[in-house]
N, C-alpha and C positions, 0 to 999 in steps of 0.2 A: 479038284481042278477039271477043269474042262479038257478036252482033246485038244481045242484050237490053243488054247493057254501053254499045254505042255508041250506042243510044235513050236511056239512061240518061245518058249525057254529052251529049248534042247538046239533051236535054230542059234541062238544067242551065245551059247554054252560051247555048240560048234565053231563058229562065227570067232568067238574069242581065243579057241584053241589051234585055231588056223592060223589067226591073225600075229601069235605068239612066235619069233624068228626062231627058226631052228639056229640047233649048234652047230651045221654042218655048212649054215647058207652061207655067200662070200660076201662079209661088205667091204671090206677096201685091202689092199695087198699089206699084208703084216710089214712091210720097210717102209709103208708111207707116214708119212708126219706132216703134222702142221705145216701149211705156206704162212710163215709171217710175216706180216707190211715189212713195209721197205722203211729204211729210217728217212727221215724227212731231207731233201736236198743241202749241203751247206753250201750256206750263206756268206762265207767268208768270216761271218762274227757273228755278234749275238742278237737273236732275231728282238724286235718291237713287239711288245705284248699287238696283237689286235684282238678285237672283239666291235663286232656288226653285226646286224640282223633285218630281217622283213620279212613281210608274209606272203606267203602264195594264197590268193582270195582266187574265188569264181567272180565271173563277171557279174551273173545275178543270184544275189545270196539264198544258199538252200538250207535246210534245215538243219543238218546233222553232217558234219567232217568229224572224217575219223581213222586212224589206223594207218596212218604214214609211213612210207618207209624211201632210202634213198640210194642213191649210189653214185660212182662215177664213171660213166661212158666212154669218156676217154679224157687223157689229161686235159683238166680244168674243167669240164662237161658235168654239169650234174643233172642226174633225174627224180624224178619224183611223183610215187605213187601213193594214192590213197584212193577210201572209199566215199561217197556222199549220195544222201535221197533226203527225203524228209524225217526217217529214222531210221536206228540202226535194225536192220533184216527186212526192211521197205521191199517191195517188189521194184521200187524207182530209184531203188541202190545203184551207182554205176563205180565203176573201177574210173578214176582219173588220172591225169598224168600231165606233169608240166616240167619243163627244162629248162637250165639256166646256161647261157654256150659259156665260151671261151672268152669273150672280148665281155661277160660279164659278169665273170671270175669274181667270188665278192674279197676274197684275200690280194687282188690287185690295185682295187680301186686306189687310185691315189688322193693327198689330201687335196689338189688342185681340182678335183674332179668334182661335179656337183651331182646330185642323185641321180636327177635326169640325163646325165652321162653316161651310169651306167646302166645298162638294159637290167630290168627286173624279170624276175620266173617269165614267162609265156604265158600268156591264155591257157587255164588249165582246160584239157577236153576230153570225153569218154575213149578208155581204149576197150573197155567191156564193159557189158550191162546182160542182163538175165536173155534178151534176144540172140546179141550176139552169142551169148553161149551156146544156146538152145541149139542156132543152124550151125554151130563150129563142131557143137561134141554131137549133133544127131542124138541128143535126147531131152525130154521137158528139165528145163531146170525154173524152181521158183524165185531165186534168188541168189546175189554174188555178195561178196563180202571180203575178209581180208586179203590182203595184196601186197606180193613183196617184188623188188626189182632187184638184179644182180649180173654182172657179166660173169662168163667164162675167161678161159685162158686163149681162146681164140676172139674174145672181144665181142661175141655174140651176147645181146640183150636178152635177157628171162623175165618174164614176168610168170610168178606163179601164184594163182587166186584159188578163192575157196568158191565153188559153188554147189547150192543144195536143190534138193530135187523136192522131199519130202520134210515137214519137220522143221524144228531149228537147228542150231551149232552142232547138234549130235550128228545131223543125218548129213554132214559136210562133206564133201571132196575137192581132193588138190587136184587142180588140172597145172597144166604149162605152156606155153607162147612164146615164140621165139622172133625177135627182130634182128635183122642183120643191117640195117642205117638207122641202130643207134633210136629206135622206138616211131620212125617215120611213118614203117609199115608194118605188117606184123604176119608172120604165118599162120595157121591152121593152129586153132588148140587142142590139146589133145590129153585124155585123161589117165595122171599117173596111177598105173596099178599098184597097189601097195595092198593086196590081200586076197586072196581065191573068194572070199565070202563078204557080197556086200559093197566092201573099197570103199567102207565109209567113215565118220568121225575122225579124220584128219584135220587138222589146220595149221595154220603158218602164221607167226607173227615176227620174230630174230632176222636178225644178219645170218648168214651161212659164212661156214669157212672153206679156203681152199687147202686142197691137200699136194702134198708134191706130186704125186700119182695124175694128177689132172683132174682128180673126182672133189665134189664139191659136198660139203658136209654143210645141210640144212637142218638146224634142230624145228622139230615140229611137236605139236603137242595132240592128245586125245581126251574125246569128253563124251563116252559114250556107256562101253560098260564097265570105265573107271574114269579118274581123271589126272592123267599123270607124262610125263616127256619122253619125247622119245628122239632118235634121229633119223635122217632121213638122207641116204650117202647116194647123189646123184654124177651120172654118166651121160654128160653131152651127146649125142652121134646123130649129129646133121644137124635139123632143129627138131630133135626129139633129145626128150629127158627117158631114162631106162632109172630105177629106183630099186634102192633094199632098203630095207626099214630095220632098227635097233631100239631096243627099250633102254633108259635110262632109269629109270625109274618105274614103280607100281603103285598100286593104291588110286586115293581118290583126293590126295592132297594137294599135286603140283602142276604146275601148267605154265607154255611160255616161256623156255629154255632160252637164256642167251649167253650164247658161247665165247668166252675169250682165251685163245688161247695164249699161253706164258712161254711155252719151248714148243720145242719140235714135236715133243710127246704129251705133253703138259696142258691143262686148258681147266678153267673153272667154267661152272656153268650155274646161272645167277637165276632161281626159280620165281614165280608168283607162286604166294605160300596161301591156301584157300582156308588154313583150319584158322584157331582163335588165336594161334600165337602172336599173329599178326607181325612178324618176320618177314625180311627177305632171306630166301633160303639159297642155299649153294651145294654144288657138288663138284667133285675132279675125278679127272680124268689122266693117267699116265702110260696113257697107250693110243694116244690119240685118236680117242673117243669111242674105243672096244667097248671099255667096260667104265663104271661110273663108280665114286665113293655112296652112301648112303648118302641123301641129302640132311645136311646141320642147317641153322641159323646165324644168320650173320647180326651184328647189332644195330643195323637199321631198318626202320620199320616200314611196315608193307600194308595198306588198305584193302587188300586183295585187287593188286592192280602191276600193270607191267611197267619194268627199266629195262634200260639200256645200257649197254658198258663199253668201255672198248680201254686196249692197254696203248698207252702211252711209251716212249722210245728208250724212258730209263727203268721200263720197267713196272711202273707201278700200273694200276686201274683208274678211270673215269668211270662217276654212272653219273647216271639223271634218273630221277626216281621220285616220288612223291613221299613226302617228310614227313608222314603223320598215318596212324593205325586206324585211322576212321574218315579218310577223303581226302578228295583228289584238289585240294584246292593252291596248289603249289605246285612248280617243278623246280627241283633244288638238282645243283653236281654238288659231289663228294669224290675225294679223293683216297684210296689206300695202297700205301708202296708194294704191298702184296697180295692184293684181290680180296683179304679175309679179312685182316685186325686193321686197329685204328684209320678208321674213317674223320676225315677232315671235309667237313661241307665249306666248299671254297665261295657259294655262290647261289641265291633262290634268284630264277629266272623270272619267276611269276609266282604273286598269293594276293589270291582276290578270295576273301567269304565268300561262301556258296556259288563259286564259279566249278568249270572243270577243265585241269590242263593234262593230258592223258596222253599214254603210249609215245612213247620216246622213241627216237630211233638213231643209233651213233656210228658214224661211218669218219674216219680220214680218208681225207683224200692225197694222190701222189704228190702233191705241195707241200703235204706237212701237215694242213688246215684241217679243223676237225670242225665237223657239222653235225646238227643236231636237230632234227624235225620231229614235232609235237603237235595234236591237235589241240587250238588255242582256245580256250570254251565251248569246245566243239562245234567253232564256228567258221574256223580258218586254220591254215597250216599257219608255224611258226617256223621262222630257220634261222638257227642262230649260228654263226660262225665263228670260230675263236684259232689261238694256237697256242703251243703247248708254254710259247714264251707270257701267253695272259694267264695260264693254270699255276705257271712259278708263281706269279706277283701275285693273286691270290691265296696262295698258299705263306705267302711273307708277310701279308698284311691280313686286316680283321677281312671279314668274307664282305663284301659288297652286294647289295642287289641291282638287278640290270638299269635303275634309273644312277647309279652312285651314289645312295646312300647305304647309310651303315646299315646290319640287320638287326 
């Protein structure tokens, strides 16, 4: 072994030890709990089933559209961010943003309104690319990738995005950027300090959860020494975020955790499974994310792909996923009463042989409407909006495809 190889190995080992969370490291206050989503507003009677969809499209077609995320920036107003370029990992990849204003809220479109009367998503615009990141972070950035939007308790809009200076995804860093006007303008980016050594190989994918303490729990994952899920505990401080990192599991088998709070202290984490088991895996916490059980398998298949999930008002869990062990040729919805057992498929939103439907992202807005976005054929973002009455309808009837036909 050469001296250079020994130094590289020792550096990697030291970095791993430094990156491992210390037992005395403050995470979040022990009395903190998950902040559960508010119940949908009472309309005074049963809701009518709602199901509508639309596309978010670039003015000029790009080669690769991937990894959308979605959040409600104010009641009735949505913002969606994703990355796009000639291909994944290309230098021309940028993070794009589009918004849907309150006047265009998909849930309130009346039958009398024509499509032209309901404003569509805004024309997508670039809010981050390698040139902007290089300038704002004051360091060379080779490319950018996965991005995620969320708001904090003060209604500041945050963008978390991946940047890479050298190498591939294992050389990634996480950065934060804040907007005080719902994404019209942005403050300068700052790199999140997650490790005293290298501070690399952390990626973001799934929706954050809020704590009653005001902190934000953001599921992330590591891809350098191993491949495993982590929790990032964020504390907004003006236009910056401080962060503490803890592990959910170790090893080389599970990434892209999706956290669904089931109670003040109880949550389920769904994991992308990299093993030959080809099943969605899950963990549970009973202390608001401080500790997690060992990963177990669900009955649902997983072709080494991302999924999304959200808790409904009756306590059941709705999941969007690829219903296959081999490919991403469909986007399917399923429901489980407890989030673990007895999953019932309720709809196939897309299914086309040899196509790709990937990286779903789910959120429920303050009016109770469930919003799903995902990469559609890797060419555009599909946005589907439906309510819990529609979910109940699907549960009580044979599953329907998006065109109304039987599956």
